[in-house]
C-alpha angles and dihedrals in degrees: 000000000000118000117219103209111236116207103139094257104079145086092244099149094056090048091048089052095049093051091047089052090061097038102253115146111235144160132201104227147137094195107130093216091051095046092051092047092051120098088231145347129239110204107198126177144181132179126028132348092230094054094045093052091047091054091049093047096045094072100025089257090134093063092042091055094046091050091054090049092051087049087057096246103164110254132184115195118203126199109315086011086060094048098049093054084076126081099256144003126208086212104097089349088270133180105217138194098293099211093125117039114242142062142260115245135195115247109252107239089209090068111105132219130230088282089053091249124136112266119246119239122244100048103229128174143033126334137158129241126233113207114227091185137009115284131182090216090072100049112135091006116123114249091234093050114137124224131195119256132185116166145109097207126057132201117254104185128173108290097253090058095056107108100165140012136202128195120235108152086329133000116289133179110266099167125035142158135072135279107306094013110070132163128191128193094208130068112257090182089062096038102086121226098348091052093047090048089053092053090047090052090052091051090049090052091051092051091050091050089050095049090051094056 
């Protein structure tokens, strides 16, 4: 089973529906026992970084999640869940979870697109991901596959944690982390077949880890 982390600041229902659609057992929960029992955790998020951190801290869920990460429970962060795994976000001037070194930055509206036009903020629409290093999440996904993005801030982790990049005005990190702790800026649950394949790949990794224990 995958646990979808519930902290009142996420798009848990859409992730739940996507996992149901591909037959992956899952449960929306913030119960520590259920989180620890799960094969892996999906950490979604929508809205603002400050609000998300307030929701996490209000019930001690920030420390609960970090403990599971240090115990090497597989985790997949999505959108705001991707951003607040870093040290800091410019959004609301927020100290975040600090499990991946780096910060989250606001897109610069003076950046220009391929037509030399200023980019629009937020970044909203379909874009591809260029892998900077191999990643199990992208197995059997075409290199030119598009994923759905909607965000005004982007992750800027320390270079060795950059897994994939996307160009919007200029290249930015759209996938970061390390093996077993991944974070994607796009919404796989809203990205059609490539996104569902990515969720399936994450589940497969979680099962492999569980079998090895």
